[in-house]
TIDOTI-461913 format. One record per residue (C-alpha): residue in one letter; residue number from 1; x, y, z. Coordinates in nm, 3 decimals. Example, Ala and Ser with C-alpha at 12.3 -4.5 7.8 and 13.67 -1.06 7.14 Angstrom:
<rs>
A 1 1.230 -0.450 0.780 .
S 2 1.367 -0.106 0.714 .
</rs>
This chain:
<rs>
M 1 -4.024 -4.787 11.176 .
F 2 -4.113 -5.124 11.092 .
P 3 -4.062 -5.451 11.299 .
L 4 -3.850 -5.732 11.150 .
R 5 -3.839 -5.971 11.444 .
D 6 -3.837 -6.021 11.818 .
D 7 -3.600 -6.168 12.045 .
N 8 -3.885 -6.368 12.242 .
P 9 -3.885 -6.738 12.248 .
H 10 -4.231 -6.924 12.228 .
F 11 -4.315 -7.272 12.343 .
L 12 -4.630 -7.387 12.206 .
T 13 -4.686 -7.440 11.828 .
P 14 -4.892 -7.128 11.750 .
I 15 -5.160 -7.280 11.557 .
V 16 -5.408 -7.033 11.611 .
T 17 -5.172 -6.764 11.504 .
Y 18 -5.110 -6.969 11.183 .
A 19 -5.481 -7.028 11.133 .
L 20 -5.582 -6.675 11.178 .
I 21 -5.332 -6.582 10.906 .
A 22 -5.443 -6.853 10.673 .
A 23 -5.814 -6.732 10.721 .
N 24 -5.718 -6.394 10.615 .
V 25 -5.538 -6.490 10.312 .
L 26 -5.842 -6.745 10.228 .
A 27 -6.094 -6.450 10.265 .
W 28 -5.877 -6.233 10.035 .
A 29 -5.841 -6.504 9.775 .
L 30 -6.201 -6.650 9.782 .
L 31 -6.427 -6.352 9.888 .
Q 32 -6.204 -6.057 9.774 .
G 33 -6.071 -6.192 9.416 .
F 34 -5.696 -6.109 9.527 .
G 35 -5.818 -5.740 9.524 .
T 36 -5.976 -5.748 9.187 .
E 37 -6.292 -5.594 9.083 .
P 38 -6.599 -5.637 9.126 .
A 39 -6.522 -5.871 9.417 .
L 40 -6.304 -5.647 9.625 .
S 41 -6.567 -5.360 9.628 .
R 42 -6.864 -5.596 9.687 .
S 43 -6.686 -5.745 9.977 .
V 44 -6.613 -5.405 10.141 .
C 45 -6.962 -5.336 10.104 .
E 46 -7.119 -5.632 10.208 .
L 47 -6.892 -5.779 10.494 .
G 48 -6.739 -5.447 10.600 .
L 49 -6.860 -5.259 10.897 .
T 50 -7.051 -4.944 10.818 .
P 51 -7.139 -4.776 11.178 .
G 52 -7.422 -4.550 11.026 .
E 53 -7.599 -4.880 10.880 .
L 54 -7.536 -5.092 11.176 .
L 55 -7.674 -4.842 11.427 .
Q 56 -7.941 -4.718 11.186 .
T 57 -7.805 -4.348 11.215 .
A 58 -7.751 -4.284 10.835 .
A 59 -8.025 -4.244 10.612 .
A 60 -8.084 -4.561 10.377 .
G 61 -7.990 -4.489 10.027 .
A 62 -7.686 -4.284 10.123 .
R 63 -7.405 -4.366 9.877 .
V 64 -7.008 -4.380 9.917 .
P 65 -6.769 -4.459 9.665 .
V 66 -6.523 -4.719 9.742 .
S 67 -6.354 -4.737 9.402 .
E 68 -6.363 -4.571 9.089 .
T 69 -6.644 -4.780 8.943 .
A 70 -6.822 -4.878 9.251 .
V 71 -7.041 -4.750 9.544 .
C 72 -7.155 -4.872 9.867 .
I 73 -7.545 -4.805 9.940 .
V 74 -7.653 -4.779 10.288 .
T 75 -7.974 -5.022 10.341 .
D 76 -8.248 -4.994 10.626 .
M 77 -8.126 -5.374 10.714 .
P 78 -7.826 -5.365 10.935 .
S 79 -7.582 -5.680 10.883 .
W 80 -7.522 -5.787 11.252 .
F 81 -7.256 -6.016 11.147 .
T 82 -7.020 -5.741 11.019 .
P 83 -6.829 -5.669 11.323 .
L 84 -6.703 -6.017 11.268 .
T 85 -6.643 -6.044 10.901 .
S 86 -6.484 -5.710 10.862 .
M 87 -6.209 -5.848 11.071 .
F 88 -6.103 -6.074 10.777 .
M 89 -6.176 -5.829 10.502 .
H 90 -5.869 -5.597 10.351 .
G 91 -5.845 -5.301 10.124 .
S 92 -5.532 -5.407 9.956 .
W 93 -5.238 -5.644 9.901 .
M 94 -5.032 -5.387 10.130 .
H 95 -5.327 -5.374 10.408 .
L 96 -5.300 -5.776 10.427 .
I 97 -4.960 -5.808 10.418 .
G 98 -4.881 -5.550 10.668 .
N 99 -5.130 -5.655 10.924 .
M 100 -5.039 -6.047 10.888 .
W 101 -4.647 -5.944 10.911 .
F 102 -4.740 -5.792 11.269 .
L 103 -4.963 -6.085 11.370 .
W 104 -4.679 -6.296 11.284 .
I 105 -4.439 -6.090 11.467 .
F 106 -4.637 -6.051 11.790 .
G 107 -4.906 -6.320 11.796 .
N 108 -4.759 -6.626 11.868 .
N 109 -4.562 -6.501 12.221 .
V 110 -4.933 -6.388 12.311 .
E 111 -5.097 -6.712 12.215 .
D 112 -4.830 -6.872 12.412 .
S 113 -4.923 -6.670 12.726 .
M 114 -5.274 -6.824 12.738 .
G 115 -5.332 -7.120 12.505 .
H 116 -5.486 -7.180 12.193 .
V 117 -5.865 -7.182 12.295 .
R 118 -5.810 -6.877 12.501 .
F 119 -5.608 -6.696 12.261 .
V 120 -5.924 -6.747 11.987 .
V 121 -6.181 -6.584 12.229 .
F 122 -5.905 -6.288 12.319 .
Y 123 -5.858 -6.229 11.958 .
L 124 -6.207 -6.193 11.859 .
L 125 -6.292 -5.999 12.189 .
C 126 -6.031 -5.744 12.093 .
G 127 -6.169 -5.713 11.752 .
F 128 -6.517 -5.645 11.862 .
A 129 -6.365 -5.391 12.117 .
A 130 -6.203 -5.223 11.816 .
A 131 -6.511 -5.217 11.611 .
A 132 -6.697 -5.060 11.894 .
A 133 -6.447 -4.780 11.948 .
Q 134 -6.459 -4.675 11.577 .
T 135 -6.851 -4.702 11.582 .
L 136 -6.870 -4.499 11.893 .
A 137 -6.623 -4.234 11.751 .
D 138 -6.807 -4.187 11.422 .
P 139 -7.157 -4.363 11.476 .
D 140 -7.310 -4.182 11.131 .
S 141 -7.031 -4.300 10.912 .
I 142 -7.108 -4.451 10.580 .
I 143 -6.753 -4.546 10.549 .
P 144 -6.714 -4.925 10.549 .
M 145 -6.443 -5.043 10.770 .
V 146 -6.238 -5.355 10.708 .
G 147 -5.907 -5.495 10.848 .
A 148 -5.770 -5.716 11.107 .
S 149 -5.582 -5.424 11.266 .
G 150 -5.828 -5.362 11.511 .
A 151 -5.793 -5.719 11.667 .
I 152 -5.399 -5.717 11.613 .
G 153 -5.409 -5.382 11.823 .
G 154 -5.511 -5.597 12.070 .
V 155 -5.240 -5.863 12.045 .
M 156 -4.979 -5.573 12.061 .
G 157 -5.139 -5.429 12.356 .
A 158 -5.126 -5.763 12.532 .
Y 159 -4.761 -5.816 12.410 .
V 160 -4.666 -5.476 12.588 .
V 161 -4.811 -5.589 12.903 .
L 162 -4.680 -5.935 12.922 .
Y 163 -4.319 -5.853 12.738 .
P 164 -4.226 -5.491 12.785 .
R 165 -3.856 -5.547 12.765 .
V 166 -3.815 -5.788 12.495 .
K 167 -3.598 -5.659 12.221 .
V 168 -3.775 -5.591 11.881 .
H 169 -3.581 -5.543 11.588 .
M 170 -3.666 -5.244 11.399 .
L 171 -3.604 -5.122 11.004 .
V 172 -3.575 -4.758 11.029 .
F 173 -3.587 -4.528 10.692 .
L 174 -3.406 -4.208 10.743 .
G 175 -3.434 -4.049 10.416 .
F 176 -3.226 -4.245 10.189 .
F 177 -3.051 -4.413 10.485 .
V 178 -3.188 -4.734 10.565 .
T 179 -3.060 -4.925 10.899 .
T 180 -3.194 -5.157 11.183 .
I 181 -3.198 -5.103 11.554 .
A 182 -3.343 -5.310 11.849 .
V 183 -3.578 -5.139 12.116 .
P 184 -3.767 -5.251 12.401 .
A 185 -4.118 -5.365 12.297 .
V 186 -4.259 -5.097 12.542 .
F 187 -4.077 -4.835 12.308 .
M 188 -4.191 -4.964 11.991 .
L 189 -4.568 -5.064 12.090 .
G 190 -4.576 -4.742 12.307 .
Y 191 -4.479 -4.539 11.999 .
W 192 -4.746 -4.703 11.770 .
F 193 -5.014 -4.662 12.032 .
A 194 -4.910 -4.269 12.089 .
L 195 -4.923 -4.240 11.710 .
Q 196 -5.266 -4.397 11.661 .
L 197 -5.390 -4.197 11.962 .
L 198 -5.275 -3.853 11.825 .
S 199 -5.358 -3.926 11.491 .
G 200 -5.745 -4.007 11.614 .
A 201 -5.760 -3.710 11.810 .
L 202 -5.685 -3.497 11.539 .
S 203 -5.897 -3.681 11.261 .
S 204 -6.260 -3.702 11.232 .
G 205 -6.270 -4.073 11.275 .
V 206 -6.134 -4.215 10.956 .
E 207 -5.859 -4.019 10.789 .
G 208 -5.698 -4.120 10.465 .
G 209 -5.888 -4.465 10.496 .
V 210 -5.726 -4.558 10.849 .
A 211 -5.977 -4.614 11.142 .
F 212 -5.748 -4.496 11.413 .
W 213 -6.000 -4.526 11.704 .
A 214 -6.035 -4.911 11.610 .
H 215 -5.671 -4.933 11.650 .
V 216 -5.670 -4.747 11.985 .
G 217 -5.974 -4.949 12.097 .
G 218 -5.837 -5.276 12.017 .
F 219 -5.492 -5.175 12.186 .
V 220 -5.655 -5.077 12.512 .
A 221 -5.884 -5.386 12.520 .
G 222 -5.585 -5.628 12.456 .
A 223 -5.371 -5.470 12.734 .
V 224 -5.688 -5.513 12.994 .
L 225 -5.818 -5.837 12.865 .
V 226 -5.462 -6.023 12.888 .
L 227 -5.473 -5.980 13.269 .
F 228 -5.775 -6.236 13.263 .
F 229 -5.683 -6.463 12.989 .
R 230 -5.305 -6.519 13.062 .
N 231 -5.217 -6.823 13.225 .
P 232 -4.979 -6.812 13.506 .
L 233 -4.844 -7.166 13.445 .
L 234 -4.739 -7.109 13.089 .
L 235 -4.575 -6.766 13.152 .
E 236 -4.386 -6.917 13.431 .
R 237 -4.141 -7.061 13.172 .
H 238 -4.086 -6.718 12.977 .
P 239 -3.739 -6.575 13.063 .
Y 240 -3.866 -6.229 12.951 .
Y 241 -4.215 -6.229 13.119 .
G 242 -4.288 -5.884 13.293 .
M 243 -3.990 -5.684 13.376 .
Q 244 -3.750 -5.947 13.419 .
R 245 -3.451 -6.048 13.207 .
A 246 -3.362 -6.401 13.109 .
S 247 -3.164 -6.575 13.378 .
P 248 -2.854 -6.780 13.282 .
T 249 -2.965 -7.075 13.471 .
R 250 -3.306 -7.079 13.306 .
S 251 -3.315 -7.307 12.989 .
W 252 -3.560 -7.234 12.703 .
R 253 -3.577 -7.306 12.354 .
Q 254 -3.662 -7.076 12.038 .
T 255 -3.906 -7.255 11.789 .
R 256 -3.973 -6.955 11.579 .
</rs>
């Protein structure tokens, strides 16, 4: 299942969501060379989060291949900035596009619930929580972790708390048959979270290049933090906030 759009209006111009998407795209272009070598491998090694290096639990000099021609080498000088920089690095075009699409679908309404400044802080805290969850799950790992999906998992966790009954339109692949369905956000995002949780429990931390525990940690952090970051005055005008449905007498406008 892949989300196409939601039926949720927003009222503020989501400038932070736009800015985050732009920052990720610029990082992909300027620091990662649009996914070309050697820029991609260098960015992953230097700006990705390596738990064993950060915690100094892995032996200095340990090597892990990140491409057919490049390896990352663990150093004895941990880079404390990598929990931040890793949020803006990606491993491929599809990794970047998938993450940015989810941020585009769900970010504007979460930003709408708390305002621009709070949303910046909220997003970064979710990213840090995701990094911490993955690091604790596999503290000796020498595999660099990159991607915005942990922070975006936090956005999704906040979304399901704020707007559980909003309809999300999904693209569904059933073999050669493709169709669309609309389901409540609590179903779509609950399914996504359950899948990450199950995959994390059945894997050894990072499986097939996916940091499942980062997704779980980000989602849980977002679901909790939104209770403190949401602004009741901003949410008052939302017809789909909480478990309520839109009232025919309430006025709202779609600005997506």
